[in-house]
mmCIF file as gemmi writes it, N, C-alpha and C atoms, coordinates in Angstrom:
data_model
loop_
_atom_site.group_PDB
_atom_site.id
_atom_site.type_symbol
_atom_site.label_atom_id
_atom_site.label_alt_id
_atom_site.label_comp_id
_atom_site.label_asym_id
_atom_site.label_entity_id
_atom_site.label_seq_id
_atom_site.pdbx_PDB_ins_code
_atom_site.Cartn_x
_atom_site.Cartn_y
_atom_site.Cartn_z
_atom_site.occupancy
_atom_site.B_iso_or_equiv
_atom_site.pdbx_formal_charge
_atom_site.auth_seq_id
_atom_site.auth_asym_id
_atom_site.pdbx_PDB_model_num
ATOM 1 N N . MET Axp A 1 ? -1.175 45.627 18.071 1 0 ? 1 A 1
ATOM 2 C CA . MET Axp A 1 ? -0.475 44.348 18.151 1 0 ? 1 A 1
ATOM 3 C C . MET Axp A 1 ? -1.293 43.222 18.703 1 0 ? 1 A 1
ATOM 4 N N . LEU Axp A 2 ? -1.507 43.904 19.704 1 0 ? 2 A 1
ATOM 5 C CA . LEU Axp A 2 ? -1.99 42.759 21.198 1 0 ? 2 A 1
ATOM 6 C C . LEU Axp A 2 ? -2.536 41.862 20.168 1 0 ? 2 A 1
ATOM 7 N N . GLU Axp A 3 ? -4.216 42.711 19.632 1 0 ? 3 A 1
ATOM 8 C CA . GLU Axp A 3 ? -5.381 41.855 18.792 1 0 ? 3 A 1
ATOM 9 C C . GLU Axp A 3 ? -4.84 41.093 17.958 1 0 ? 3 A 1
ATOM 10 N N . TYR Axp A 4 ? -3.422 41.479 16.972 1 0 ? 4 A 1
ATOM 11 C CA . TYR Axp A 4 ? -2.838 40.95 15.821 1 0 ? 4 A 1
ATOM 12 C C . TYR Axp A 4 ? -2.149 39.923 15.741 1 0 ? 4 A 1
ATOM 13 N N . SER Axp A 5 ? -0.909 39.556 17.126 1 0 ? 5 A 1
ATOM 14 C CA . SER Axp A 5 ? -0.436 38.683 17.394 1 0 ? 5 A 1
ATOM 15 C C . SER Axp A 5 ? -0.377 38.003 18.577 1 0 ? 5 A 1
ATOM 16 N N . GLY Axp A 6 ? -0.974 39.285 19.495 1 0 ? 6 A 1
ATOM 17 C CA . GLY Axp A 6 ? -1.098 38.671 20.695 1 0 ? 6 A 1
ATOM 18 C C . GLY Axp A 6 ? -0.2 38.632 22.088 1 0 ? 6 A 1
ATOM 19 N N . LEU Axp A 7 ? 0.657 39.347 21.043 1 0 ? 7 A 1
ATOM 20 C CA . LEU Axp A 7 ? 2.258 40.01 22.367 1 0 ? 7 A 1
ATOM 21 C C . LEU Axp A 7 ? 1.753 42.085 22.637 1 0 ? 7 A 1
ATOM 22 N N . LYS Axp A 8 ? 2.337 42.271 23.509 1 0 ? 8 A 1
ATOM 23 C CA . LYS Axp A 8 ? 2.437 43.456 23.512 1 0 ? 8 A 1
ATOM 24 C C . LYS Axp A 8 ? 3.523 43.819 23.651 1 0 ? 8 A 1
ATOM 25 N N . VAL Axp A 9 ? 3.937 45.175 23.109 1 0 ? 9 A 1
ATOM 26 C CA . VAL Axp A 9 ? 5.001 45.529 22.485 1 0 ? 9 A 1
ATOM 27 C C . VAL Axp A 9 ? 5.186 47.162 22.582 1 0 ? 9 A 1
ATOM 28 N N . SER Axp A 10 ? 5.491 47.513 23.122 1 0 ? 10 A 1
ATOM 29 C CA . SER Axp A 10 ? 6.729 48.909 23.298 1 0 ? 10 A 1
ATOM 30 C C . SER Axp A 10 ? 6.815 49.503 22.659 1 0 ? 10 A 1
ATOM 31 N N . ASN Axp A 11 ? 6.948 51.021 22.339 1 0 ? 11 A 1
ATOM 32 C CA . ASN Axp A 11 ? 7.422 51.956 21.187 1 0 ? 11 A 1
ATOM 33 C C . ASN Axp A 11 ? 8.7 51.506 21.356 1 0 ? 11 A 1
ATOM 34 N N . LEU Axp A 12 ? 9.177 51.412 22.427 1 0 ? 12 A 1
ATOM 35 C CA . LEU Axp A 12 ? 10.863 51.036 22.295 1 0 ? 12 A 1
ATOM 36 C C . LEU Axp A 12 ? 11.254 49.97 21.353 1 0 ? 12 A 1
ATOM 37 N N . TYR Axp A 13 ? 10.86 49.153 21.163 1 0 ? 13 A 1
ATOM 38 C CA . TYR Axp A 13 ? 10.861 47.859 20.46 1 0 ? 13 A 1
ATOM 39 C C . TYR Axp A 13 ? 10.511 48.243 18.965 1 0 ? 13 A 1
ATOM 40 N N . ILE Axp A 14 ? 9.406 48.908 18.967 1 0 ? 14 A 1
ATOM 41 C CA . ILE Axp A 14 ? 9.41 49.014 17.696 1 0 ? 14 A 1
ATOM 42 C C . ILE Axp A 14 ? 10.437 50.191 17.062 1 0 ? 14 A 1
ATOM 43 N N . ALA Axp A 15 ? 10.262 51.073 17.422 1 0 ? 15 A 1
ATOM 44 C CA . ALA Axp A 15 ? 11.51 52.019 17.064 1 0 ? 15 A 1
ATOM 45 C C . ALA Axp A 15 ? 12.717 51.285 16.905 1 0 ? 15 A 1
ATOM 46 N N . GLN Axp A 16 ? 12.888 50.472 17.96 1 0 ? 16 A 1
ATOM 47 C CA . GLN Axp A 16 ? 14.694 49.355 17.817 1 0 ? 16 A 1
ATOM 48 C C . GLN Axp A 16 ? 14.435 48.843 16.378 1 0 ? 16 A 1
ATOM 49 N N . VAL Axp A 17 ? 13.53 48.387 15.976 1 0 ? 17 A 1
ATOM 50 C CA . VAL Axp A 17 ? 13.068 47.244 14.678 1 0 ? 17 A 1
ATOM 51 C C . VAL Axp A 17 ? 12.77 48.263 13.512 1 0 ? 17 A 1
ATOM 52 N N . LYS Axp A 18 ? 12.651 49.293 13.651 1 0 ? 18 A 1
ATOM 53 C CA . LYS Axp A 18 ? 12.768 50.562 12.75 1 0 ? 18 A 1
ATOM 54 C C . LYS Axp A 18 ? 13.664 51.021 12.323 1 0 ? 18 A 1
ATOM 55 N N . ARG Axp A 19 ? 14.859 51.554 13.358 1 0 ? 19 A 1
ATOM 56 C CA . ARG Axp A 19 ? 16.047 51.423 12.843 1 0 ? 19 A 1
ATOM 57 C C . ARG Axp A 19 ? 16.668 51.023 12.428 1 0 ? 19 A 1
ATOM 58 N N . LYS Axp A 20 ? 16.786 49.235 13.272 1 0 ? 20 A 1
ATOM 59 C CA . LYS Axp A 20 ? 17.32 47.927 11.343 1 0 ? 20 A 1
ATOM 60 C C . LYS Axp A 20 ? 17.085 48.404 10.54 1 0 ? 20 A 1
ATOM 61 N N . CYS Axp A 21 ? 15.689 48.362 10.615 1 0 ? 21 A 1
ATOM 62 C CA . CYS Axp A 21 ? 15.368 48.376 8.732 1 0 ? 21 A 1
ATOM 63 C C . CYS Axp A 21 ? 15.601 49.724 8.344 1 0 ? 21 A 1
ATOM 64 N N . GLY Axp A 22 ? 16.722 50.67 8.908 1 0 ? 22 A 1
ATOM 65 C CA . GLY Axp A 22 ? 17.071 52.4 8.341 1 0 ? 22 A 1
ATOM 66 C C . GLY Axp A 22 ? 15.258 52.928 7.703 1 0 ? 22 A 1
ATOM 67 N N . ILE Axp A 23 ? 14.382 52.983 9 1 0 ? 23 A 1
ATOM 68 C CA . ILE Axp A 23 ? 13.819 53.959 9.389 1 0 ? 23 A 1
ATOM 69 C C . ILE Axp A 23 ? 14.213 54.721 9.804 1 0 ? 23 A 1
ATOM 70 N N . ILE Axp A 24 ? 14.674 56.09 9.716 1 0 ? 24 A 1
ATOM 71 C CA . ILE Axp A 24 ? 15.058 56.986 10.385 1 0 ? 24 A 1
ATOM 72 C C . ILE Axp A 24 ? 13.77 58.081 11.215 1 0 ? 24 A 1
ATOM 73 N N . GLU Axp A 25 ? 13.825 57.71 12.134 1 0 ? 25 A 1
ATOM 74 C CA . GLU Axp A 25 ? 12.644 58.539 13.033 1 0 ? 25 A 1
ATOM 75 C C . GLU Axp A 25 ? 13.657 59.558 13.846 1 0 ? 25 A 1
ATOM 76 N N . ARG Axp A 26 ? 12.318 60.844 14.453 1 0 ? 26 A 1
ATOM 77 C CA . ARG Axp A 26 ? 12.873 62.32 14.722 1 0 ? 26 A 1
ATOM 78 C C . ARG Axp A 26 ? 13.377 61.853 16.467 1 0 ? 26 A 1
ATOM 79 N N . GLU Axp A 27 ? 14.904 62.965 16.848 1 0 ? 27 A 1
ATOM 80 C CA . GLU Axp A 27 ? 14.952 62.74 18.094 1 0 ? 27 A 1
ATOM 81 C C . GLU Axp A 27 ? 14.313 62.71 19.144 1 0 ? 27 A 1
ATOM 82 N N . ASN Axp A 28 ? 14.685 61.673 20.426 1 0 ? 28 A 1
ATOM 83 C CA . ASN Axp A 28 ? 13.726 61.821 20.954 1 0 ? 28 A 1
ATOM 84 C C . ASN Axp A 28 ? 13.621 63.194 22.407 1 0 ? 28 A 1
ATOM 85 N N . TYR Axp A 29 ? 12.848 63.405 22.449 1 0 ? 29 A 1
ATOM 86 C CA . TYR Axp A 29 ? 12.893 64.903 23.572 1 0 ? 29 A 1
ATOM 87 C C . TYR Axp A 29 ? 13.457 64.433 25.027 1 0 ? 29 A 1
ATOM 88 N N . ASN Axp A 30 ? 12.971 62.816 24.97 1 0 ? 30 A 1
ATOM 89 C CA . ASN Axp A 30 ? 13.276 63.019 26.807 1 0 ? 30 A 1
ATOM 90 C C . ASN Axp A 30 ? 14.03 61.477 26.869 1 0 ? 30 A 1
ATOM 91 N N . LYS Axp A 31 ? 15.249 62.095 26.222 1 0 ? 31 A 1
ATOM 92 C CA . LYS Axp A 31 ? 16.317 60.788 25.451 1 0 ? 31 A 1
ATOM 93 C C . LYS Axp A 31 ? 17.094 61.008 27.55 1 0 ? 31 A 1
ATOM 94 N N . ALA Axp A 32 ? 17.699 60.03 27.423 1 0 ? 32 A 1
ATOM 95 C CA . ALA Axp A 32 ? 18.695 59.965 28.572 1 0 ? 32 A 1
ATOM 96 C C . ALA Axp A 32 ? 20.103 60.53 28.637 1 0 ? 32 A 1
ATOM 97 N N . LYS Axp A 33 ? 19.903 61.153 29.654 1 0 ? 33 A 1
ATOM 98 C CA . LYS Axp A 33 ? 21.087 62.533 30.651 1 0 ? 33 A 1
ATOM 99 C C . LYS Axp A 33 ? 22.559 61.142 29.592 1 0 ? 33 A 1
ATOM 100 N N . ALA Axp A 34 ? 22.336 60.266 30.693 1 0 ? 34 A 1
ATOM 101 C CA . ALA Axp A 34 ? 23.526 59.71 30.229 1 0 ? 34 A 1
ATOM 102 C C . ALA Axp A 34 ? 23.958 58.672 29.435 1 0 ? 34 A 1
ATOM 103 N N . GLU Axp A 35 ? 25.286 59.419 28.53 1 0 ? 35 A 1
ATOM 104 C CA . GLU Axp A 35 ? 25.569 58.66 27.508 1 0 ? 35 A 1
ATOM 105 C C . GLU Axp A 35 ? 25.584 56.923 27.553 1 0 ? 35 A 1
ATOM 106 N N . ASP Axp A 36 ? 25.808 56.441 28.659 1 0 ? 36 A 1
ATOM 107 C CA . ASP Axp A 36 ? 26.393 54.781 28.971 1 0 ? 36 A 1
ATOM 108 C C . ASP Axp A 36 ? 24.598 54.259 29.502 1 0 ? 36 A 1
ATOM 109 N N . SER Axp A 37 ? 23.631 54.994 29.615 1 0 ? 37 A 1
ATOM 110 C CA . SER Axp A 37 ? 22.572 54.41 29.592 1 0 ? 37 A 1
ATOM 111 C C . SER Axp A 37 ? 22.139 53.293 28.936 1 0 ? 37 A 1
ATOM 112 N N . ARG Axp A 38 ? 21.167 51.898 29.477 1 0 ? 38 A 1
ATOM 113 C CA . ARG Axp A 38 ? 21.21 50.795 29.106 1 0 ? 38 A 1
ATOM 114 C C . ARG Axp A 38 ? 19.791 51.072 28.665 1 0 ? 38 A 1
ATOM 115 N N . GLN Axp A 39 ? 19.357 49.954 27.332 1 0 ? 39 A 1
ATOM 116 C CA . GLN Axp A 39 ? 18.079 49.871 27.161 1 0 ? 39 A 1
ATOM 117 C C . GLN Axp A 39 ? 17.487 48.259 27.282 1 0 ? 39 A 1
ATOM 118 N N . PRO Axp A 40 ? 16.653 48.517 27.293 1 0 ? 40 A 1
ATOM 119 C CA . PRO Axp A 40 ? 16.097 46.933 26.662 1 0 ? 40 A 1
ATOM 120 C C . PRO Axp A 40 ? 16.579 46.501 25.228 1 0 ? 40 A 1
ATOM 121 N N . GLN Axp A 41 ? 16.385 45.451 25.699 1 0 ? 41 A 1
ATOM 122 C CA . GLN Axp A 41 ? 16.172 45.123 23.761 1 0 ? 41 A 1
ATOM 123 C C . GLN Axp A 41 ? 15.66 44.135 23.213 1 0 ? 41 A 1
ATOM 124 N N . CYS Axp A 42 ? 15.372 44.226 21.938 1 0 ? 42 A 1
ATOM 125 C CA . CYS Axp A 42 ? 13.472 44.128 21.122 1 0 ? 42 A 1
ATOM 126 C C . CYS Axp A 42 ? 14.47 41.93 21.23 1 0 ? 42 A 1
ATOM 127 N N . PRO Axp A 43 ? 12.944 41.332 21.831 1 0 ? 43 A 1
ATOM 128 C CA . PRO Axp A 43 ? 13.018 40.052 21.835 1 0 ? 43 A 1
ATOM 129 C C . PRO Axp A 43 ? 13.018 39.768 20.462 1 0 ? 43 A 1
ATOM 130 N N . PRO Axp A 44 ? 13.531 38.243 19.394 1 0 ? 44 A 1
ATOM 131 C CA . PRO Axp A 44 ? 13.655 37.68 18.399 1 0 ? 44 A 1
ATOM 132 C C . PRO Axp A 44 ? 11.977 37.826 17.938 1 0 ? 44 A 1
ATOM 133 N N . GLU Axp A 45 ? 11.484 36.927 19.044 1 0 ? 45 A 1
ATOM 134 C CA . GLU Axp A 45 ? 10.287 36.929 18.618 1 0 ? 45 A 1
ATOM 135 C C . GLU Axp A 45 ? 9.118 37.971 18.351 1 0 ? 45 A 1
ATOM 136 N N . LYS Axp A 46 ? 9.556 38.853 19.018 1 0 ? 46 A 1
ATOM 137 C CA . LYS Axp A 46 ? 8.634 40.206 19.11 1 0 ? 46 A 1
ATOM 138 C C . LYS Axp A 46 ? 9.215 41.27 17.642 1 0 ? 46 A 1
ATOM 139 N N . GLU Axp A 47 ? 10.561 41.284 17.45 1 0 ? 47 A 1
ATOM 140 C CA . GLU Axp A 47 ? 11.137 42.028 16.539 1 0 ? 47 A 1
ATOM 141 C C . GLU Axp A 47 ? 10.324 40.812 15.385 1 0 ? 47 A 1
ATOM 142 N N . GLU Axp A 48 ? 9.754 39.952 15.348 1 0 ? 48 A 1
ATOM 143 C CA . GLU Axp A 48 ? 9.713 39.148 13.557 1 0 ? 48 A 1
ATOM 144 C C . GLU Axp A 48 ? 8.048 39.811 13.134 1 0 ? 48 A 1
ATOM 145 N N . ALA Axp A 49 ? 7.383 40.03 14.983 1 0 ? 49 A 1
ATOM 146 C CA . ALA Axp A 49 ? 6.08 39.986 14.782 1 0 ? 49 A 1
ATOM 147 C C . ALA Axp A 49 ? 5.915 41.792 14.158 1 0 ? 49 A 1
ATOM 148 N N . ILE Axp A 50 ? 6.985 42.752 14.709 1 0 ? 50 A 1
ATOM 149 C CA . ILE Axp A 50 ? 6.83 44.065 14.396 1 0 ? 50 A 1
ATOM 150 C C . ILE Axp A 50 ? 8.052 44.212 12.804 1 0 ? 50 A 1
ATOM 151 N N . ARG Axp A 51 ? 8.146 43.612 12.309 1 0 ? 51 A 1
ATOM 152 C CA . ARG Axp A 51 ? 8.417 43.316 11.208 1 0 ? 51 A 1
ATOM 153 C C . ARG Axp A 51 ? 7.479 42.977 9.974 1 0 ? 51 A 1
ATOM 154 N N . GLU Axp A 52 ? 6.725 41.418 10.834 1 0 ? 52 A 1
ATOM 155 C CA . GLU Axp A 52 ? 5.804 41.289 9.637 1 0 ? 52 A 1
ATOM 156 C C . GLU Axp A 52 ? 4.78 42.757 9.597 1 0 ? 52 A 1
ATOM 157 N N . ALA Axp A 53 ? 4.535 42.978 10.36 1 0 ? 53 A 1
ATOM 158 C CA . ALA Axp A 53 ? 3.362 44.269 10.652 1 0 ? 53 A 1
ATOM 159 C C . ALA Axp A 53 ? 3.511 45.433 9.89 1 0 ? 53 A 1
ATOM 160 N N . LEU Axp A 54 ? 4.812 46.026 9.69 1 0 ? 54 A 1
ATOM 161 C CA . LEU Axp A 54 ? 5.627 46.686 9.049 1 0 ? 54 A 1
ATOM 162 C C . LEU Axp A 54 ? 6.059 46.473 7.754 1 0 ? 54 A 1
ATOM 163 N N . GLU Axp A 55 ? 5.721 45.177 7.443 1 0 ? 55 A 1
ATOM 164 C CA . GLU Axp A 55 ? 5.968 44.749 6.115 1 0 ? 55 A 1
ATOM 165 C C . GLU Axp A 55 ? 3.984 44.529 5.857 1 0 ? 55 A 1
ATOM 166 N N . TYR Axp A 56 ? 3.111 44.449 6.514 1 0 ? 56 A 1
ATOM 167 C CA . TYR Axp A 56 ? 1.818 44.739 6.435 1 0 ? 56 A 1
ATOM 168 C C . TYR Axp A 56 ? 1.568 46.288 5.851 1 0 ? 56 A 1
ATOM 169 N N . PHE Axp A 57 ? 1.77 47.172 6.628 1 0 ? 57 A 1
ATOM 170 C CA . PHE Axp A 57 ? 1.309 48.261 6.165 1 0 ? 57 A 1
ATOM 171 C C . PHE Axp A 57 ? 2.485 48.99 5.138 1 0 ? 57 A 1
ATOM 172 N N . LYS Axp A 58 ? 3.541 48.016 4.225 1 0 ? 58 A 1
ATOM 173 C CA . LYS Axp A 58 ? 3.806 48.386 3.149 1 0 ? 58 A 1
ATOM 174 C C . LYS Axp A 58 ? 5.281 49.689 3.418 1 0 ? 58 A 1
ATOM 175 N N . MET Axp A 59 ? 5.934 49.699 4.885 1 0 ? 59 A 1
ATOM 176 C CA . MET Axp A 59 ? 7.267 50.144 5.507 1 0 ? 59 A 1
ATOM 177 C C . MET Axp A 59 ? 7.902 49.938 5.517 1 0 ? 59 A 1
ATOM 178 N N . ILE Axp A 60 ? 8.277 49.053 5.2 1 0 ? 60 A 1
ATOM 179 C CA . ILE Axp A 60 ? 9.408 48.284 4.787 1 0 ? 60 A 1
ATOM 180 C C . ILE Axp A 60 ? 8.849 47.149 3.296 1 0 ? 60 A 1
């Protein structure tokens, strides 16, 4: 993603965008123990770049 758009994107952000698009992933093995744990949310500019990449690879 860095070479494509110049953005560093974490796996967490990619998983969040996939979930929004309806792509179901497997259960994460290192899930937080607390139910109310907070995760950083994907910024809009990175979400747009991830969506473009998913469309490019015909995943959505």
